[in-house]
C-alpha positions as semicolon CSV with decimal commas, in nm:
position;residue;x (nm);y (nm);z (nm)
1;M;4,336;6,404;-3,026
2;E;4,574;6,661;-2,882
3;V;4,908;6,568;-2,730
4;N;5,052;6,863;-2,540
5;L;5,414;6,845;-2,433
6;G;5,548;7,024;-2,129
7;E;5,899;7,140;-2,055
8;T;6,177;6,881;-2,051
9;Q;6,441;6,884;-1,781
10;I;6,770;6,726;-1,681
11;V;6,833;6,726;-1,306
12;E;7,092;6,603;-1,062
13;L;6,948;6,452;-0,747
14;Q;7,145;6,589;-0,455
15;A;7,333;6,326;-0,253
16;T;7,217;6,242;0,098
17;Y;7,557;6,093;0,184
18;S;7,891;6,263;0,120
19;S;8,189;6,083;-0,033
20;E;8,345;6,068;0,316
21;Q;8,033;5,902;0,457
22;I;8,029;5,656;0,168
23;Q;8,393;5,571;0,239
24;G;8,303;5,504;0,601
25;M;8,012;5,282;0,501
26;A;8,232;5,096;0,252
27;H;8,503;5,044;0,515
28;S;8,251;4,890;0,756
29;K;8,129;4,646;0,489
30;R;8,464;4,496;0,396
31;I;8,372;4,150;0,522
32;D;8,015;4,165;0,390
33;A;8,149;4,233;0,040
34;F;8,239;3,867;-0,015
35;G;7,903;3,725;0,090
36;Q;7,757;3,541;0,385
37;V;7,913;3,205;0,297
38;A;8,265;3,345;0,313
39;K;8,176;3,542;0,623
40;L;8,047;3,236;0,811
41;L;8,283;2,964;0,686
42;Q;8,611;3,136;0,603
43;R;8,576;3,410;0,862
44;P;8,805;3,672;0,718
45;K;8,939;3,944;0,946
46;P;8,873;4,308;0,853
47;E;9,245;4,369;0,810
48;D;9,260;4,085;0,554
49;I;9,044;4,283;0,310
50;E;9,158;4,601;0,142
51;M;8,959;4,869;-0,040
52;V;9,160;4,915;-0,358
53;T;8,952;5,150;-0,576
54;T;8,653;5,383;-0,540
55;Q;8,482;5,514;-0,851
56;K;8,202;5,773;-0,855
57;Q;7,947;5,747;-1,132
58;Y;7,611;5,892;-1,224
59;E;7,324;5,664;-1,320
60;S;6,991;5,783;-1,454
61;F;6,620;5,719;-1,470
62;W;6,331;5,891;-1,646
63;S;6,035;6,043;-1,465
64;V;5,721;6,140;-1,657
65;S;5,394;6,286;-1,533
66;A;5,094;6,291;-1,767
67;T;4,719;6,349;-1,761
68;A;4,448;6,263;-2,013
69;H;4,120;6,454;-2,044
70;Y;3,812;6,318;-2,221
71;T;3,496;6,525;-2,268
72;Y;3,209;6,378;-2,467
73;E;2,834;6,338;-2,500
74;R;2,621;6,030;-2,545
75;K;2,250;5,965;-2,582
76;R;2,080;5,757;-2,316
77;V;1,721;5,667;-2,229
78;Y;1,641;5,691;-1,858
79;H;1,351;5,484;-1,727
80;V;1,168;5,645;-1,434
81;D;0,935;5,424;-1,232
82;V;0,574;5,539;-1,193
83;P;0,416;5,296;-0,945
84;A;0,080;5,476;-0,907
85;M;-0,166;5,283;-1,122
86;E;-0,388;5,586;-1,185
87;V;-0,105;5,777;-1,360
88;Q;-0,127;5,730;-1,736
89;S;0,121;5,997;-1,847
90;V;0,365;6,250;-1,704
91;L;0,414;6,608;-1,825
92;F;0,781;6,703;-1,797
93;H;0,936;7,020;-1,950
94;D;0,625;7,076;-2,159
95;R;0,645;6,727;-2,303
96;E;0,405;6,445;-2,225
97;Y;0,555;6,103;-2,156
98;P;0,316;5,807;-2,162
99;V;0,351;5,541;-1,896
100;T;0,479;5,215;-2,042
101;Y;0,550;4,871;-1,910
102;N;0,912;4,850;-2,026
103;R;1,084;4,646;-1,753
104;T;0,878;4,819;-1,484
105;R;0,582;5,054;-1,498
106;G;0,716;5,402;-1,576
107;I;0,824;5,656;-1,839
108;D;1,126;5,660;-2,075
109;I;1,307;5,994;-2,108
110;D;1,552;6,059;-2,390
111;T;1,860;6,239;-2,256
112;V;2,210;6,344;-2,353
113;E;2,479;6,265;-2,096
114;R;2,769;6,506;-2,082
115;C;3,075;6,323;-1,954
116;D;3,417;6,436;-1,839
117;E;3,693;6,195;-1,737
118;T;4,050;6,254;-1,620
119;I;4,325;5,993;-1,598
120;H;4,662;6,069;-1,439
121;R;4,979;5,861;-1,448
122;D;5,325;5,904;-1,295
123;L;5,587;5,671;-1,441
124;T;5,957;5,612;-1,379
125;L;6,181;5,400;-1,602
126;D;6,541;5,288;-1,566
127;G;6,772;5,486;-1,792
128;R;6,961;5,177;-1,906
129;S;6,702;4,906;-1,953
130;G;6,385;5,111;-1,994
131;E;6,212;4,888;-1,739
132;V;5,948;5,045;-1,516
133;G;6,086;5,086;-1,163
134;D;5,998;5,243;-0,830
135;F;6,214;5,554;-0,792
136;K;5,984;5,747;-0,557
137;R;6,241;5,771;-0,278
138;Y;6,485;5,930;-0,524
139;L;6,231;6,192;-0,631
140;A;6,206;6,308;-0,269
141;A;6,567;6,430;-0,285
142;P;6,646;6,797;-0,366
143;Q;6,706;6,855;-0,736
144;M;6,952;7,073;-0,926
145;M;6,861;7,165;-1,282
146;L;7,131;7,100;-1,542
147;P;7,156;7,251;-1,889
148;D;7,295;6,924;-2,032
149;I;7,478;6,600;-1,945
150;A;7,811;6,760;-2,029
151;T;7,777;6,971;-1,713
152;L;7,821;6,660;-1,500
153;Q;8,106;6,539;-1,716
154;R;8,286;6,873;-1,691
155;L;8,281;6,833;-1,314
156;G;8,491;6,519;-1,358
157;A;8,214;6,270;-1,291
158;D;8,185;5,941;-1,476
159;V;7,840;5,971;-1,637
160;I;7,666;5,664;-1,772
161;V;7,476;5,794;-2,074
162;P;7,119;5,653;-2,077
163;D;7,035;5,403;-2,349
164;V;6,666;5,503;-2,332
165;R;6,538;5,821;-2,496
166;S;6,231;6,025;-2,409
167;S;6,033;5,886;-2,704
168;F;6,064;5,540;-2,545
169;V;5,920;5,681;-2,221
170;I;5,627;5,841;-2,403
171;R;5,561;5,514;-2,584
172;H;5,499;5,359;-2,242
173;V;5,288;5,629;-2,084
174;I;5,049;5,718;-2,370
175;P;4,882;5,372;-2,391
176;M;4,826;5,393;-2,013
177;L;4,621;5,709;-2,072
178;M;4,421;5,587;-2,370
179;K;4,071;5,453;-2,312
180;T;3,774;5,337;-2,512
181;Y;3,428;5,478;-2,444
182;Q;3,087;5,503;-2,607
183;A;3,015;5,854;-2,732
184;D;2,789;6,016;-2,988
185;K;2,990;6,337;-2,988
186;V;3,350;6,388;-2,877
187;L;3,413;6,739;-2,744
188;R;3,773;6,698;-2,635
189;E;4,046;6,433;-2,625
190;A;4,376;6,559;-2,489
191;I;4,686;6,408;-2,332
192;N;4,908;6,651;-2,145
193;I;5,262;6,527;-2,089
194;E;5,319;6,764;-1,798
195;S;5,684;6,687;-1,730
196;I;5,957;6,467;-1,871
197;V;6,262;6,465;-1,646
198;L;6,592;6,282;-1,689
199;C;6,723;6,231;-1,335
200;F;7,086;6,155;-1,250
201;H;7,200;6,025;-0,912
202;A;7,547;5,947;-0,784
203;I;7,670;5,597;-0,699
204;Y;8,008;5,479;-0,574
205;A;8,162;5,155;-0,696
206;V;8,405;5,023;-0,434
207;E;8,639;4,735;-0,521
208;Y;8,770;4,510;-0,244
209;S;9,071;4,278;-0,254
210;W;9,115;3,969;-0,036
211;A;9,477;3,900;-0,121
212;A;9,511;3,577;0,081
213;K;9,228;3,417;-0,121
214;Q;9,310;3,599;-0,446
215;K;8,956;3,729;-0,461
216;R;8,811;4,060;-0,568
217;Q;8,459;4,188;-0,523
218;M;8,277;4,515;-0,591
219;L;7,992;4,680;-0,401
220;I;7,777;4,965;-0,527
221;F;7,681;5,236;-0,275
222;D;7,395;5,472;-0,357
223;A;7,468;5,830;-0,248
224;V;7,096;5,917;-0,228
225;T;6,953;5,617;-0,042
226;G;7,267;5,479;0,125
227;V;7,175;5,129;0,005
228;S;7,461;4,899;-0,096
229;K;7,449;4,597;-0,324
230;P;7,692;4,367;-0,506
231;L;7,776;4,458;-0,862
232;V;7,579;4,246;-1,111
233;G;7,751;4,205;-1,447
234;E;8,028;4,426;-1,575
235;M;8,092;4,777;-1,453
236;R;7,973;5,032;-1,708
237;T;8,225;5,295;-1,809
238;R;8,168;5,647;-1,931
239;S;8,058;5,678;-2,291
240;A;8,299;5,868;-2,511
241;R;8,009;6,053;-2,674
242;V;7,816;6,338;-2,521
243;L;7,452;6,329;-2,628
244;A;7,288;6,659;-2,710
245;N;6,954;6,744;-2,548
246;D;6,775;6,711;-2,884
247;T;6,897;6,351;-2,903
248;L;6,785;6,265;-2,550
249;F;6,450;6,441;-2,585
250;D;6,361;6,310;-2,929
251;I;5,986;6,370;-2,915
252;S;5,817;6,494;-3,230
253;S;5,478;6,468;-3,394
254;D;5,618;6,201;-3,627
255;A;5,756;6,004;-3,332
256;I;5,426;6,015;-3,143
257;G;5,239;5,916;-3,457
258;T;5,437;5,592;-3,469
259;F;5,309;5,504;-3,119
260;L;4,946;5,514;-3,228
261;P;4,928;5,451;-3,602
262;G;4,603;5,557;-3,758
263;V;4,518;5,803;-3,482
264;D;4,487;6,162;-3,598
265;M;4,683;6,375;-3,352
266;S;4,741;6,746;-3,324
267;I;5,070;6,804;-3,145
268;Q;5,108;7,121;-2,938
269;L;5,440;7,194;-2,770
270;G;5,384;7,359;-2,434
271;R;5,612;7,506;-2,168
272;L;5,558;7,421;-1,804
273;A;5,733;7,585;-1,512
274;P;6,006;7,373;-1,346
275;R;5,888;7,190;-1,036
276;N;6,096;7,125;-0,721
277;A;6,418;7,239;-0,882
278;V;6,664;7,522;-0,840
279;S;6,887;7,677;-1,100
280;M;7,250;7,581;-1,103
281;P;7,479;7,877;-1,024
């Protein structure tokens, strides 16, 4: 089996909402930040709640597009009905086929079926947990190609380095493209990993203070979708390390071999043109 790898990319998804718009959205949600119970029972006034900090961060997810191609041959006997009782044999391609009573009255023709199958998968996984998620609305945003993560960090952004590497992503997508089939002769088995993209998108963490109740709460505002949600768990901070591209994109023939032990693979590294991206000036 061949596994052909396309070009890897790191991109920044361009924000739909500016920092000023996010600030306006955050200001309008001061009361909502502390939940519906507090809003209905304690009825805080907007002036009772203060926005104390706003922190911009970049979160990530992986996007992979892959296609499998299977070309093979298999022998099969086709039974052709011959209902006319007077027919005792049929001459076909200079070969005489006697009429038999196998299942129904007819002739059995030995053939070779030539088969070609294509399977395509698009997969997106969260950069932290590695869980499969629906990031389609993010992929609709304009993209800016980045040479490395350090580019975002040099711009002063707080970048949350992904815990998941590209080999983890490939480990998920390859089994989705594998299939079993009956064949007498395999002509081609190939999996083309057409693109592996590490996508970063900006979020804003806004902390609110309700001094009278000695309460604090944080909402996360997504700069691409505009969706806000309460912070779950602890706020992640920027990693002190800067991962090199070779560490993030850790795909090798040895790594792929561990996904499918016992399968003989020929690894070919390909280069695909960037899609839906522009170069960073």
